[in-house]
VODOSE-376467 format. One record per residue (C-alpha): residue in three letters; x, y, z. Coordinates in steps of 0.1 Angstrom, whole numbers, padded with zeros to 4 digits, always signed. Example, Ala and Ser with C-alpha at 12.3 -4.5 7.8 and 13.67 -1.06 7.14 Angstrom:
2
ALA+0123-0045+0078;SER+0137-0011+0071;
***
This chain:
92
MET+1198+1037+1320;SER+1202+1059+1289;LEU+1234+1059+1269;LEU+1249+1092+1258;SER+1243+1098+1221;LEU+1256+1123+1196;LEU+1225+1119+1175;THR+1191+1135+1181;PRO+1158+1118+1174;SER+1152+1143+1145;GLU+1185+1134+1129;VAL+1177+1097+1131;GLN+1143+1104+1115;GLU+1160+1122+1087;GLN+1185+1094+1082;LEU+1157+1068+1080;ALA+1139+1090+1054;ALA+1170+1094+1034;ALA+1176+1056+1035;VAL+1141+1048+1022;MET+1145+1075+0995;ALA+1179+1062+0984;LYS+1165+1026+0983;ARG+1135+1038+0963;LYS+1157+1056+0939;SER+1181+1027+0935;LYS+1150+1006+0924;LYS+1142+1035+0900;TRP+1108+1038+0916;SER+1088+1070+0917;ARG+1070+1079+0949;GLN+1038+1068+0931;THR+1052+1034+0924;LEU+1063+1030+0961;ALA+1028+1042+0971;GLU+1012+1015+0949;GLN+1036+0988+0963;SER+1032+0998+1000;GLY+0997+1012+1003;VAL+1012+1044+1018;PRO+0998+1075+1000;ALA+1023+1093+0977;PRO+1018+1126+0996;THR+1027+1109+1028;ILE+1059+1095+1012;LYS+1068+1130+1000;LYS+1063+1144+1035;PHE+1083+1116+1050;GLU+1112+1121+1026;ALA+1112+1159+1033;THR+1106+1159+1071;GLY+1112+1124+1085;GLN+1076+1125+1099;ILE+1056+1093+1094;SER+1038+1067+1115;LEU+1057+1036+1126;ARG+1032+1014+1107;GLN+1037+1034+1075;PHE+1074+1033+1079;ILE+1074+0995+1082;LEU+1051+0993+1051;LEU+1076+1014+1031;TRP+1106+0995+1045;GLN+1093+0961+1035;CYS+1090+0973+0999;VAL+1126+0986+0997;ASP+1145+0962+1020;LYS+1141+0931+1041;LEU+1120+0934+1073;GLU+1146+0912+1089;ASN+1172+0940+1086;LEU+1148+0963+1104;SER+1139+0937+1130;SER+1176+0931+1137;LEU+1177+0965+1154;THR+1157+0950+1183;LYS+1184+0924+1191;GLU+1205+0929+1222;ASP+1240+0941+1215;ASP+1269+0925+1233;LEU+1276+0947+1261;LEU+1307+0969+1255;PRO+1332+0973+1283;SER+1325+1002+1305;SER+1360+1008+1318;ILE+1396+1002+1309;ASP+1398+0976+1337;GLU+1370+0956+1319;VAL+1390+0957+1286;LEU+1421+0945+1303;ARG+1403+0916+1321;GLN+1390+0904+1287;
***
């Protein structure tokens, strides 16, 4: 069952691109430096930062250079289920 979301996939792509770019800039790295560190070509990084478009593999390669892969992997963990009604909240 799909949960209602106020975000679109495109918005999430743009947020991920912005996060990688912010982390790159906080390290004071150019796109070329990140390209050398990650193995992802600098033009691909430029396109990603501008459009959010990139392969999953290349995104992971970039992420591991700017943050811990464990932080990315934690997104796959099951969340505790939130109550679906007021009755469930009151029972807890």
